[in-house]
C-alpha positions in Angstrom: 0.0 -0.2 -0.1 1.5 3.2 -1.0 0.0 6.8 -0.4 -3.0 5.3 0.8 -4.1 3.6 -2.6 -4.2 0.1 -3.4 -1.2 -0.8 -5.9 -0.8 -4.2 -7.6 1.9 -5.4 -9.6 0.6 -8.2 -11.9 3.7 -8.4 -14.0 5.1 -11.7 -12.2 1.6 -13.2 -11.5 0.5 -16.6 -13.1 -2.3 -16.4 -15.4 -5.3 -18.5 -13.9 -7.9 -17.9 -16.5 -7.4 -17.0 -20.1 -10.4 -16.3 -22.6 -9.5 -16.4 -26.1 -11.7 -15.2 -28.8 -14.9 -16.2 -26.7 -18.2 -15.9 -28.2 -22.0 -16.8 -27.9 -24.7 -16.6 -29.9 -28.1 -17.8 -28.6 -30.4 -19.8 -30.9 -32.6 -17.6 -32.8 -30.5 -14.3 -32.2 -28.8 -12.8 -35.2 -26.3 -10.8 -33.0 -23.8 -12.4 -30.6 -24.3 -12.0 -26.9 -20.5 -12.0 -26.5 -18.4 -11.1 -29.5 -14.6 -12.1 -29.6 -13.7 -11.4 -26.2 -10.2 -11.9 -25.1 -8.7 -11.4 -21.5 -6.4 -12.7 -18.8 -7.1 -13.2 -15.3 -4.3 -13.7 -13.0 -4.0 -15.9 -9.8 -5.2 -14.5 -6.6 -7.2 -11.7 -7.9 -10.7 -10.2 -8.1 -11.7 -9.2 -11.6 -15.2 -7.5 -11.8 -17.1 -7.5 -15.0 -19.3 -4.5 -14.9 -21.4 -2.9 -17.5 -25.1 -2.2 -18.4 -27.8 -4.5 -18.2 -27.9 -6.9 -21.4 -24.2 -6.1 -22.1 -23.2 -9.9 -21.7 -21.2 -9.9 -18.4 -23.1 -12.8 -16.8 -23.1 -14.7 -20.1 -19.2 -14.3 -20.1 -18.8 -15.4 -16.7 -21.2 -18.4 -17.2 -19.0 -19.7 -20.1 -16.1 -20.1 -17.8 -17.4 -22.9 -16.2 -19.7 -23.9 -19.2 -23.0 -23.4 -17.6 -23.5 -21.6 -20.8 -21.6 -23.3 -23.9 -19.4 -21.1 -25.9 -20.4 -20.7 -29.6 -16.6 -20.1 -30.3 -13.3 -19.4 -28.8 -11.1 -21.2 -26.2 -11.3 -21.2 -22.1 -7.9 -21.9 -20.6 -7.6 -22.5 -16.8 -4.0 -22.9 -15.4 -2.9 -23.4 -18.9 -5.4 -26.3 -19.8 -7.8 -26.0 -22.3 -11.1 -26.7 -20.9 -13.4 -25.7 -23.7 -14.2 -29.5 -24.6 -13.4 -30.9 -20.9 -16.2 -32.7 -19.0 -18.3 -29.8 -17.9 -19.2 -31.6 -14.6 -15.7 -32.1 -13.4 -14.9 -28.6 -14.6 -17.6 -27.3 -12.4 -16.3 -29.2 -9.2 -13.0 -27.1 -9.7 -14.8 -23.8 -9.7 -17.0 -22.5 -6.8 -20.2 -20.5 -7.9 -22.2 -17.7 -6.0 -25.3 -16.3 -7.3 -27.3 -13.3 -6.2 -30.3 -15.7 -4.9 -27.9 -18.0 -3.2 -29.5 -21.2 -4.3 -29.1 -23.2 -1.3 -31.4 -26.3 -1.1 -34.1 -25.6 1.2 -34.7 -29.1 1.9 -31.0 -29.9 3.0 -29.3 -28.7 6.5 -26.9 -25.9 6.2 -24.2 -28.7 6.7 -25.4 -30.6 4.0 -25.6 -27.6 1.5 -21.9 -27.0 2.4 -21.0 -30.6 1.8 -22.5 -31.0 -1.6 -19.4 -30.9 -3.6 -17.3 -32.6 -1.3 -19.7 -35.6 -1.3 -19.5 -35.6 -5.0 -15.8 -35.6 -4.9 -15.9 -38.8 -2.5 -14.3 -37.0 0.6 -14.7 -39.2 3.6 -17.1 -38.3 6.4 -14.5 -36.8 8.9 -12.9 -34.7 6.4 -16.4 -33.2 5.0 -17.4 -32.6 8.8 -13.8 -30.9 9.4 -14.3 -28.7 6.6 -18.1 -27.9 7.4 -16.8 -26.8 10.8 -13.8 -24.8 9.2 -15.8 -22.8 6.8 -18.5 -22.0 9.3 -15.8 -20.3 11.4 -14.4 -18.7 8.4 -17.6 -17.0 7.4 -18.3 -16.4 11.1 -21.3 -18.5 11.5 -21.8 -20.4 14.6 -21.2 -24.1 14.3 -24.7 -24.5 16.1 -26.3 -23.8 12.7 -24.7 -27.0 11.1 -28.4 -28.7 11.7 -30.6 -25.6 10.7 -32.3 -25.3 7.5 -32.0 -22.1 4.9 -35.2 -20.6 5.9 -34.1 -20.4 9.5 -31.4 -18.1 8.6 -31.3 -14.3 7.7 -30.6 -13.0 4.1 -26.8 -12.2 5.2 -26.3 -15.5 6.6 -27.6 -17.4 3.9 -25.3 -15.4 1.5 -22.3 -16.3 3.8 -23.3 -20.1 3.8 -23.4 -19.7 -0.1 -19.8 -18.5 0.0 -19.0 -21.3 2.4 -20.5 -24.0 -0.2 -18.8 -22.4 -2.8 -15.4 -22.9 -1.1 -16.2 -26.3 0.2 -13.8 -28.2 -2.0 -11.2 -25.3 -1.9 -11.6 -24.5 -5.5 -8.9 -22.3 -6.7 -11.5 -20.3 -8.9 -14.8 -18.6 -7.7 -17.3 -17.3 -9.9 -19.9 -14.7 -8.0 -22.8 -13.5 -10.0 -24.3 -10.4 -8.1 -23.5 -12.2 -4.9 -24.7 -9.4 -2.5 -27.5 -8.0 -4.6 -30.4 -9.6 -3.0 -29.8 -8.1 0.6 -30.4 -4.7 2.0 -27.6 -2.1 1.7 -26.2 -2.4 5.2 -26.1 -6.2 5.0 -24.5 -5.7 1.6 -21.8 -3.5 2.8 -21.1 -5.8 5.8 -21.0 -8.7 3.4 -18.6 -6.9 1.0 -16.2 -5.9 4.1 -16.4 -9.5 5.5 -15.5 -10.9 1.8 -12.6 -8.7 1.3 -11.3 -9.5 4.6 -11.8 -13.0 3.9 -9.8 -13.0 0.5 -6.8 -11.7 2.3 -6.6 -15.2 3.6 -8.1 -17.4 1.0 -6.4 -15.7 -2.3 -8.9 -17.4 -4.7 -9.2 -16.2 -8.1 -12.6 -14.6 -8.5 -14.7 -13.3 -11.4 -17.3 -11.0 -10.0 -20.1 -9.5 -11.9 -22.0 -6.6 -11.1 -23.8 -3.5 -12.7 -22.9 -1.3 -9.7 -19.6 0.8 -10.4 -19.2 1.6 -6.7 -19.2 -2.2 -5.9 -16.7 -2.8 -8.7 -14.4 0.0 -7.4 -14.8 -1.4 -3.8 -14.3 -5.2 -4.8 -12.0 -5.3 -7.8 -8.3 -5.8 -8.0 -8.9 -5.0 -11.8 -12.4 -4.0 -13.6 -13.5 -4.8 -16.9 -16.1 -2.1 -18.1 -17.9 -3.9 -21.0 -19.8 -2.4 -23.8 -22.6 -4.4 -25.4 -21.6 -7.8 -26.5 -18.9 -8.0 -23.9 -16.6 -5.8 -25.9 -14.0 -4.4 -23.4 -14.1 -0.5 -23.1 -11.4 -0.5 -20.4 -9.6 -3.4 -18.4 -7.7 -1.8 -15.5 -7.1 -1.1 -11.9 -9.8 1.0 -10.2 -7.3 3.6 -9.8 -6.4 3.8 -13.4 -10.0 3.8 -14.4 -10.9 6.7 -12.1 -8.1 8.7 -12.8 -7.6 8.0 -16.5 -10.8 6.8 -18.0 -10.1 5.4 -21.6 -13.0 7.4 -23.3 -16.4 9.1 -23.1 -18.3 5.7 -22.4 -16.1 4.9 -19.6 -16.5 8.4 -18.2 -20.3 8.2 -18.4 -20.3 4.9 -16.7 -18.2 5.9 -13.7 -20.5 9.1 -13.3 -19.7 12.3 -11.3 -17.7 12.3 -8.3 -14.7 10.3 -9.5 -12.8 12.1 -7.0 -15.0 10.8 -4.0 -14.9 7.2 -5.6 -11.1 7.2 -5.1 -11.5 7.4 -1.4 -13.0 3.7 -1.8 -9.3 2.7 -2.8 -7.8 4.2 0.3 -8.0 2.8 3.8 -8.1 4.2 7.3 -5.2 2.1 8.3 -3.0 4.0 5.7 -3.5 7.6 6.9 -2.2 9.3 10.1 -4.9 9.4 12.7 -5.6 12.5 14.8 -4.2 12.9 18.3 -7.1 13.0 20.7 -7.2 12.9 24.5 -8.8 9.5 26.0 -9.7 8.5 29.4 -11.0 5.6 31.4 -14.9 5.4 32.2 -13.4 4.9 35.9 -11.2 8.0 36.0 -12.3 10.9 38.3 -13.9 13.9 36.7 -11.0 16.1 38.0 -8.9 13.9 35.8 -10.7 13.9 32.7 -11.0 17.7 33.1 -7.3 18.0 33.2 -6.7 16.0 30.2 -9.2 17.8 28.2 -7.7 21.4 29.2 -4.1 20.1 28.4 -5.2 18.7 25.0 -6.9 21.8 23.7 -9.8 19.7 22.6 -13.4 20.1 23.2 -14.3 16.6 24.0 -12.5 13.6 25.5 -13.2 10.1 24.6 -14.0 7.5 27.3 -12.7 4.2 27.1 -13.8 1.0 29.3 -11.4 -1.6 30.9 -10.6 -3.3 27.6 -10.0 0.1 25.7 -13.1 -0.2 24.0 -14.8 3.2 23.0 -17.9 4.1 25.0 -18.6 7.8 25.4 -17.7 11.1 24.2 -17.7 14.1 27.1 -17.6 17.6 26.9 -16.5 20.1 29.7 -20.1 20.7 30.4 -20.7 17.0 30.8 -17.6 16.9 33.2 -18.9 19.8 35.3 -21.8 17.6 36.5 -19.9 15.8 39.1 -23.1 14.1 40.2 -23.4 12.0 37.0 -21.2 9.2 36.6 -18.8 9.4 33.4 -20.3 6.1 32.3 -23.5 8.0 32.0 -22.4 11.4 30.7 -22.0 12.9 27.2 -23.1 10.8 24.3 -22.5 7.2 23.1 -19.2 6.6 21.0 -21.1 5.2 17.8 -19.2 6.4 14.8 -16.7 3.5 15.0 -14.7 2.0 11.9 -11.9 -0.3 11.5 -8.6 0.1 10.1 -9.7 -1.6 6.9 -12.4 0.6 6.2 -12.1 2.8 3.2 -12.2 6.5 3.4 -15.3 6.6 1.3 -17.4 4.8 4.0 -15.4 6.4 7.0 -16.4 9.7 5.6 -20.0 8.8 5.5 -19.7 7.8 8.9 -18.3 11.0 9.9 -20.9 13.1 8.2 -23.7 11.2 9.8 -22.1 11.4 13.6 -22.7 14.2 15.7 -19.1 14.6 16.6 -18.0 14.8 12.8 -15.3 12.3 13.4 -14.7 8.7 13.3 -13.2 6.4 16.0 -10.9 3.7 14.8 -10.8 0.1 16.4 -8.9 -2.9 15.8 -10.5 -6.4 15.1 -11.1 -6.7 18.8 -12.8 -3.3 19.0 -9.9 -1.8 21.0 -9.3 2.2 20.5 -6.7 2.8 17.8 -7.3 6.6 17.2 -9.6 9.0 15.6 -10.0 10.2 12.1 -11.4 13.7 11.6 -12.1 15.9 8.6 -8.5 17.3 8.3 -7.1 13.7 8.2 -9.4 12.9 5.1 -8.4 16.1 3.5 -4.8 15.5 4.0 -5.5 11.9 2.4 -7.4 13.7 -0.6 -4.4 16.1 -1.0 -1.8 13.2 -0.9 -3.5 11.3 -3.9 -1.3 11.7 -7.0 -2.8 13.8 -10.0 -4.2 11.7 -12.7 -1.9 11.2 -15.8 -2.6 10.5 -19.4 -1.2 7.4 -20.8 1.8 9.3 -22.2 2.6 10.5 -18.7 1.3 14.1 -18.9 -0.2 15.3 -15.8 -4.2 16.0 -16.2 -4.9 19.4 -15.5 -7.1 20.2 -12.4 -10.8 20.2 -13.8 -10.1 18.6 -17.1 
């Protein structure tokens, strides 16, 4: 990570998937849905296919595991031509997650996850151990093993869908608008969880969405597609935002490209603000002294585990009869180091304090991000450049 931006060097990475002159014309159609598509996808990266409805992005993805058979062209996986391989065997090498999840309603959660391992002939202990491992990975209690999909929330079902796709530890996962069927808050959480999970599992993922903001957040590289899956631009989110290939890409990105770039910068990459903190059990005088020495108008109170609990002002502290544990306002605008500056800025705007508290995975206090810190991060972003290296003038 450099300058708060995600940087990726694919120069020495193995090609996991290669699509060569791939095309698909459906029966009764004169025009191809996918026309002469060639692209490479590197091992361990998330490539997002994004474009308007009907542009062929889902058809393209489904041809990779041959749910849809191509009309022409070749599909290579790890250098092997799988265009004419046994499609059932091919699909067992590739995890698949769809928007409606597709869990079998008559099967328990454990049986859903075990579907592909059983097809592959795994023994019962190995399957059981894998189920437990995956439930822990996607943050679902093992007590859910014997429940049925209808007993889970939408977000939980989606996580089980991801677990099932990973059950046989496939090197490749295909994800067709996997978070589109849940509410916005759950969707954001699932996105964050999956980004965190990918840091550990390092699968090669082809991800389809119609949402450019989701593409920017999720993708290591993004393929913006025109009609018939013709590539308008295939590049990193940074380059697409700072140097769109043409007017079509600019229009698809939409307004606010500078704000969208905040999705590429993480809280852990910027300098947090110096802020006075005290304990819930500290004396009123002690907290007052910290506030006066800091020059700040508020002090953040932490519990014994250093988890943020309350903001207090001088006026709150002056009421000695009110315990600090009940004074001020709850500390609710909380983000993690992995949170994007875009999400953090949104949290700050909606908080009464105009700042966000940074915590680690265990919820322990790490620092505070305020508007000055975000502005400094924006100023530190490198200016956009043309492909010939010339700087793009401000406002261009």
